[in-house]
KETIDO-519729 format. One record per residue: residue number from 1; x, y, z of N, C-alpha, C in turn. Coordinates in steps of 0.2 Angstrom, whole numbers, always signed. Layout:
BEGIN
 seq n.east n.north  n.up ca.east ca.north ca.up c.east c.north  c.up
 NUM      X       Y     Z       X        Y     Z      X       Y     Z
...
//
This chain:
BEGIN
 seq n.east n.north  n.up ca.east ca.north ca.up c.east c.north  c.up
   1     +4      -6    +0      +0       +0    +0     +5      +6    +0
   2     +4     +10    -5      +8      +16    -6     +4     +22    -6
   3     +7     +28    -3      +5      +34    -4    +11     +39    -5
   4    +10     +43   -11     +15      +48   -12    +12     +54   -14
   5    +15     +60   -12     +13      +66   -13    +19     +69   -16
   6    +18     +72   -23     +24      +74   -26    +23     +79   -31
   7    +29     +83   -33     +28      +88   -38    +28     +85   -45
   8    +32     +79   -46     +34      +77   -53    +28     +73   -55
   9    +27     +72   -62     +22      +68   -65    +23     +61   -64
  10    +18     +57   -64     +18      +50   -63    +17     +46   -69
  11    +20     +40   -69     +19      +35   -75    +13     +30   -73
  12     +7     +32   -76      +1      +28   -74     +2     +20   -76
  13     +5     +19   -82      +6      +12   -84    +10      +8   -79
  14    +16     +11   -76     +20       +8   -71    +16      +7   -65
  15    +12     +12   -63      +8      +11   -57     +3      +6   -57
  16     +0      +5   -63      -5       +0   -64     -2      -7   -64
  17     +4      -8   -67      +8      -14   -67    +10     -16   -60
  18    +12     -11   -56     +14      -12   -49     +8     -15   -45
  19     +2     -13   -46      -4      -16   -43     -5     -23   -43
  20     -3     -26   -49      -3      -33   -50     +3     -37   -47
  21     +9     -34   -49     +15      -36   -46    +16     -44   -47
  22    +14     -46   -53     +14      -54   -54    +11     -58   -49
  23     +6     -56   -45      +3      -60   -41     -3     -63   -44
  24     -2     -70   -45      -7      -74   -48    -14     -74   -45
  25    -15     -71   -39     -22      -71   -36    -25     -65   -37
  26    -22     -60   -41     -25      -54   -43    -30     -55   -49
  27    -36     -54   -48     -41      -55   -53    -44     -48   -56
  28    -42     -42   -52     -45      -36   -55    -40     -30   -53
  29    -39     -26   -57     -36      -19   -56    -40     -14   -58
  30    -42      -9   -54     -46       -3   -56    -42      +3   -54
  31    -42      +8   -58     -39      +14   -57    -43     +20   -59
  32    -41     +26   -56     -44      +32   -58    -38     +37   -59
  33    -38     +41   -64     -33      +46   -65    -37     +53   -66
  34    -36     +58   -62     -39      +64   -62    -34     +69   -66
  35    -37     +73   -70     -33      +78   -74    -36     +85   -72
  36    -31     +90   -73     -33      +97   -73    -38     +99   -79
  37    -44    +101   -78     -48     +103   -84    -48    +110   -85
  38    -51    +112   -91     -50     +119   -93    -56    +123   -90
  39    -61    +120   -87     -67     +124   -85    -69    +121   -78
  40    -71    +126   -74     -74     +123   -67    -79    +129   -65
  41    -85    +127   -63     -90     +131   -60    -91    +137   -65
  42    -91    +135   -72     -93     +140   -77    -88    +145   -79
  43    -82    +144   -76     -76     +149   -78    -70    +145   -81
  44    -67    +148   -85     -61     +145   -89    -55    +145   -83
  45    -52    +139   -83     -46     +138   -79    -40    +138   -83
  46    -35    +142   -81     -29     +142   -84    -24    +137   -81
  47    -24    +137   -75     -19     +132   -71    -22    +131   -64
  48    -19    +126   -61     -21     +124   -54    -15    +124   -50
  49    -15    +126   -44     -10     +126   -39    -12    +122   -33
  50     -8    +117   -31     -10     +113   -25     -5    +113   -20
  51     -7    +114   -14      -3     +114    -8     -5    +109    -3
  52     +0    +107    +1      -2     +102    +6     +3    +103   +12
  53     +1     +99   +17      +5     +100   +24     +9     +93   +24
  54    +15     +93   +23     +19      +87   +23    +18     +83   +29
  55    +18     +77   +29     +16      +72   +34     +9     +71   +36
  56     +6     +77   +37      -2      +77   +38     -5     +74   +32
  57     -4     +76   +26      -7      +74   +20     -6     +66   +19
  58     +0     +64   +20      +1      +57   +19     -2     +53   +24
  59     -2     +55   +30      -6      +51   +35    -13     +51   +34
  60    -16     +56   +31     -23      +56   +30    -25     +52   +24
  61    -21     +52   +19     -22      +47   +13    -21     +40   +16
  62    -16     +38   +20     -15      +32   +23    -21     +29   +27
  63    -24     +34   +30     -30      +32   +34    -36     +30   +29
  64    -37     +34   +24     -42      +32   +19    -40     +25   +16
  65    -34     +24   +15     -32      +17   +12    -34     +12   +18
  66    -32     +13   +24     -34       +8   +30    -41      +7   +30
  67    -45     +12   +29     -52      +12   +30    -55      +7   +24
  68    -52      +8   +18     -54       +4   +12    -52      -3   +13
  69    -46      -4   +16     -44      -11   +17    -48     -15   +22
  70    -51     -11   +27     -56      -14   +32    -62     -16   +29
  71    -64     -13   +23     -71      -14   +20    -70     -20   +15
  72    -64     -20   +11     -64      -24    +5    -57     -28    +6
  73    -57     -34    +3     -51      -38    +3    -46     -36    -3
  74    -42     -31    -1     -38      -28    -7    -31     -31    -6
  75    -28     -32   -12     -21      -34   -13    -16     -29   -13
  76    -18     -23   -16     -13      -17   -16    -17     -11   -18
  77    -14      -6   -15     -17       +1   -16    -12      +6   -18
  78    -13     +10   -22      -8      +16   -24    -12     +22   -24
  79    -10     +27   -21     -12      +34   -21     -6     +38   -23
  80     -6     +42   -28      -1      +47   -30     -5     +53   -31
  81     -3     +59   -27      -6      +65   -28     -1     +70   -30
  82     -2     +74   -35      +3      +79   -36     +2     +86   -33
  83     +7     +90   -32      +6      +96   -29    +10    +101   -33
  84     +9    +108   -32     +13     +113   -35     +9    +115   -41
  85    +12    +119   -46      +9     +122   -51     +7    +117   -57
  86     +1    +116   -59      -1     +111   -64     -4    +115   -70
  87     -3    +113   -76      -7     +115   -82    -13    +111   -83
  88    -17    +114   -87     -23     +111   -90    -21    +105   -94
  89    -24     +99   -93     -23      +92   -95    -17     +89   -91
  90    -14     +92   -87      -9      +88   -83    -13     +83   -78
  91    -10     +77   -77     -13      +72   -72    -11     +75   -65
  92    -17     +75   -61     -16      +77   -54    -16     +71   -49
  93    -20     +66   -50     -21      +61   -45    -21     +54   -48
  94    -18     +49   -45     -19      +42   -47    -21     +38   -41
  95    -27     +35   -42     -29      +30   -37    -30     +23   -40
  96    -27     +18   -38     -27      +12   -40    -28      +6   -35
  97    -32      +1   -36     -32       -4   -31    -32     -11   -35
  98    -30     -16   -32     -31      -23   -35    -34     -27   -29
  99    -37     -32   -32     -41      -37   -28    -42     -44   -32
 100    -44     -49   -28     -46      -55   -32    -52     -54   -36
 101    -57     -50   -34     -63      -49   -38    -64     -42   -40
 102    -68     -41   -45     -69      -34   -48    -73     -30   -44
 103    -78     -33   -40     -83      -29   -36    -79     -25   -31
 104    -75     -29   -27     -71      -25   -22    -66     -20   -25
 105    -63     -21   -31     -59      -16   -33    -62     -10   -36
 106    -68     -11   -39     -72       -5   -41    -74      -1   -35
 107    -77      -4   -30     -80       -1   -24    -75      +3   -20
 108    -69      -1   -19     -63       +2   -15    -61      +8   -19
 109    -60      +8   -25     -57      +14   -29    -62     +20   -29
 110    -68     +19   -29     -73      +24   -29    -73     +27   -21
 111    -73     +23   -17     -73      +25    -9    -67     +29    -8
 112    -61     +27   -10     -55      +31    -9    -55     +38   -13
 113    -58     +38   -19     -58      +44   -22    -63     +49   -19
 114    -69     +46   -16     -74      +50   -13    -71     +53    -7
 115    -67     +49    -3     -65      +52    +3    -58     +57    +2
 116    -55     +55    -3     -49      +59    -5    -52     +66    -7
 117    -57     +67   -10     -60      +73   -12    -62     +77    -6
 118    -64     +74    -1     -67      +78    +5    -63     +78   +11
 119    -59     +73   +12     -55      +73   +18    -47     +74   +18
 120    -45     +74   +12     -37      +75   +11    -35     +82   +12
 121    -31     +83   +17     -28      +90   +18    -24     +93   +12
 122    -27     +94    +6     -24      +97    +0    -28    +103    -1
 123    -25    +109    -3     -28     +115    -5    -27    +117   -12
 124    -32    +118   -15     -32     +119   -23    -34    +126   -24
 125    -29    +130   -28     -31     +136   -31    -31    +136   -38
 126    -37    +138   -41     -38     +139   -48    -36    +146   -50
 127    -32    +146   -56     -30     +152   -59    -35    +153   -65
 128    -39    +159   -65     -44     +160   -70    -42    +166   -73
 129    -46    +168   -78     -45     +174   -82    -47    +180   -78
 130    -50    +179   -73     -52     +185   -68    -49    +185   -61
 131    -44    +181   -61     -40     +180   -55    -40    +173   -52
 132    -37    +172   -46     -36     +166   -43    -42    +165   -38
 133    -44    +159   -37     -49     +157   -32    -47    +150   -29
 134    -48    +150   -22     -47     +143   -19    -53    +139   -19
 135    -52    +133   -20     -58     +128   -22    -59    +124   -16
 136    -66    +124   -14     -68     +119    -8    -71    +113   -11
 137    -72    +108    -7     -75     +102    -9    -83    +104   -11
 138    -85    +101   -16     -92     +102   -18    -97     +98   -14
 139   -103    +101   -14    -108      +97   -11   -109     +90   -13
 140   -108     +89   -20    -109      +83   -23   -103     +78   -21
 141    -97     +81   -19     -92      +77   -17    -93     +74    -9
 142    -96     +79    -6     -98      +77    +1   -104     +72    +1
 143   -108     +72    -3    -114      +67    -4   -111     +61    -6
 144   -106     +61   -10    -103      +54   -13   -100     +51    -7
 145    -96     +55    -3     -93      +52    +3    -98     +49    +8
 146   -103     +53    +9    -108      +51   +14   -112     +45   +13
 147   -112     +43    +6    -116      +37    +5   -112     +31    +8
 148   -106     +31    +9    -102      +26   +11   -103     +25   +19
 149   -105     +30   +22    -107      +29   +29   -113     +25   +30
 150   -117     +25   +25    -124      +21   +26   -123     +14   +22
 151   -117     +12   +20    -116       +6   +16   -113      +1   +20
 152   -116      -4   +22    -113       -9   +26   -106     -12   +23
 153   -102     -15   +27     -96      -18   +25    -97     -24   +22
//
């Protein structure tokens, strides 16, 4: 189980391969890659800047992984989140999980992303044509995370 917060770009193919790691019991690998998009909340976005609190962010991401592992039988989990100045179309986050079965892998990947969007101590600033703005979690992100509180293990 790996958590990395980094400035440099990641190699998604290498991360996906690492989730299987030649383990013959892995039957499913599911991943999510998030990118900087060019529009948000109806405004054009020129770039994105992400800050974090070293140590705290990694511990928070590890806690999300630990919670996912308590719910599903996972073989491996990778979270890589970039920080610093990013351009439109740059990859921002990679979440990947492996398991014996697809259901656990799909559910765990969604769970991790839902909590990453609401609970991870990462601060995002969008640079737009009318200035910079800090971005909070959306209500839809909070609703997505809340659904897991009502979902039995």
